[in-house]
N, C-alpha and C positions, 0 to 999 in steps of 0.2 A: 912602763907606758905601753909597750907593745902587747903586754898581756891584757890590758884593758881593751885595746882595740880588737884583739883576738876574741875576747869574750863577747864584745858587741857584734862582731861578725858571726860568731856562732849563734847568737840570738836571732840576728837578721836571717841567717840561713835556715834556722828552724822554722821561722815564720813563713818564709818563702816556700819551704817544703810542705808545710801545712796547707798553704793556699794551692800549691800544685796538686797535692793529694785530693783536696776538695774539688778542684777543677777536673781532675782525672776521672772522678766518679760522678760528675754532673751529667744529667740526662742529655744535655746538648752535646757534650763531648762524646758520650756513648754512641749517639746517633751518627755523628761525624766519623767516628772510628769505624762503625759498622759499614758506612757507605764508602768511605775513602780508604780505610785501612790505616790512617794516620791520625794522631791526636792533633788538636788545634795548636796553633802557634803559641798562644798565650800559655797553654798548659806546659808546653815544652820549655818556654822561657822561665816559668816559675821553677820547674824542676831543675833545669841546668844551672840557673843562677843560685838556687838554694844549695845545690851540691858544691858549687864553686865557693860559695861563702862559708859553708861548713868546713871544707877542706882548708881554705885560707885561714879561717879563724883558728882551727885546731893547730895548724902549723905555727901560727904566731904564738899561741899559748904554749906550745911545747918547745919550740926552738927560738922564740923571741925574747927570752929572759936575758936581762943584762947581766953580764958577768962582772962581778966587782972584785 
């Protein structure tokens, strides 16, 4: 069961990283980065949440198997 949840987290993390990448390269974010030196909050939330979901999902897939 933990492996299924881990695979789902991996998929969600990949989607969040995709949206973060798209937001990172968006013209609005490029302008904000040029003016302030920081990316927008939404971009950072996508990237950080995506990384956390991928790491959590991978750890569940690798270490979450039930020993019988």
